[in-house]
C-alpha positions as CSV (number, residue, x, y, z in Angstrom):
1,M,91.7,118.0,130.8
2,T,94.6,117.9,128.4
3,I,97.8,116.0,129.3
4,K,101.1,116.2,127.5
5,T,103.0,112.9,127.2
6,A,106.3,112.0,125.6
7,N,104.6,110.8,122.4
8,A,101.7,113.2,121.9
9,E,99.2,115.4,123.5
10,T,96.3,113.5,125.1
11,Q,92.9,114.3,126.4
12,K,90.8,112.5,128.9
13,V,87.4,111.3,127.8
14,T,84.5,109.4,129.3
15,I,83.3,106.4,127.4
16,T,80.7,103.7,128.1
17,L,81.5,100.1,127.4
18,P,79.4,97.0,127.6
19,K,80.1,95.0,130.8
20,L,81.3,92.0,128.9
21,I,83.8,94.0,126.9
22,L,85.1,95.6,130.0
23,Q,85.4,92.3,131.8
24,R,87.4,90.8,128.9
25,M,89.7,93.8,128.9
26,D,90.1,93.6,132.7
27,E,91.2,89.9,132.3
28,L,93.8,90.7,129.5
29,V,95.1,94.2,130.0
30,P,96.8,95.4,133.1
31,A,95.1,98.4,134.7
32,R,97.9,100.9,134.0
33,Q,97.9,100.0,130.3
34,R,94.2,100.3,129.4
35,S,94.4,103.8,127.9
36,R,97.2,102.7,125.6
37,F,95.4,99.5,124.7
38,I,92.1,101.3,123.9
39,S,94.0,104.0,121.9
40,E,95.9,101.4,119.8
41,A,92.7,99.5,119.2
42,L,90.8,102.6,118.2
43,A,93.6,103.7,115.9
44,E,93.6,100.3,114.1
45,R,89.8,100.5,113.7
46,L,89.9,104.1,112.4
47,A,92.6,103.1,109.9
48,L,90.4,100.3,108.6
49,E,87.4,102.6,108.4
50,E,89.5,105.1,106.4
51,Q,90.6,102.4,104.0
52,L,87.1,101.3,103.5
53,L,86.0,104.8,102.8
54,A,88.8,105.3,100.3
55,L,87.7,102.1,98.5
56,E,84.1,103.2,98.4
57,E,85.1,106.6,97.0
58,S,87.4,105.1,94.4
59,A,84.9,102.5,93.2
60,G,84.5,102.6,89.5
61,A,87.7,104.6,88.9
62,W,88.8,101.8,86.6
63,P,86.0,101.1,84.1
64,D,85.7,97.4,83.3
65,E,85.6,98.0,79.6
66,R,89.1,99.6,79.7
67,Y,90.6,96.7,81.6
68,P,89.3,93.4,80.2
69,E,92.3,91.6,81.7
70,L,90.8,92.3,85.2
71,Q,87.2,91.3,84.4
72,D,87.1,88.2,86.6
73,E,89.3,86.1,88.8
74,A,90.4,83.8,86.0
75,A,91.4,86.8,83.8
76,I,93.3,88.3,86.7
77,D,95.1,85.0,87.3
78,R,96.1,84.9,83.6
79,W,97.3,88.5,83.7
80,L,99.3,87.9,86.9
81,A,100.9,84.7,85.5
82,G,102.0,86.7,82.4
83,L,103.3,89.5,84.4
84,R,105.3,87.2,86.7
85,Q,106.6,85.2,83.8
86,S,107.9,88.5,82.3
87,W,110.1,89.0,85.3
88,A,111.9,85.8,84.5
89,T,111.9,86.4,80.7
90,P,112.8,90.1,80.1
91,G,110.6,91.6,77.3
92,A,108.1,88.8,77.1
93,V,105.1,91.0,77.9
94,E,106.2,93.9,75.6
95,H,106.3,91.5,72.7
96,G,103.0,89.8,73.5
97,D,104.7,86.5,74.3
98,L,103.3,85.3,77.6
99,S,104.4,81.7,77.0
100,A,108.1,82.5,76.8
């Protein structure tokens, strides 16, 4: 069964939930708001899964040897400090002066 709402087309589905999860939802979510709650929770989880997939697919896109300034946390901190300092001192990074 497909239902049109003001926001989007929806479709009824049957799902099975663990009793504890359903009890927790019953305590926190009013009965007439469960579909919206589940939809929003699922949308958030799907967005997270899509981000993780994108990260996995792009792993290695920046080879370490081409970006030594990002090789470890200390190097990243130094690079960020220099970048941030360049915002206060125009041209510092272009001239190699990170202490200006």
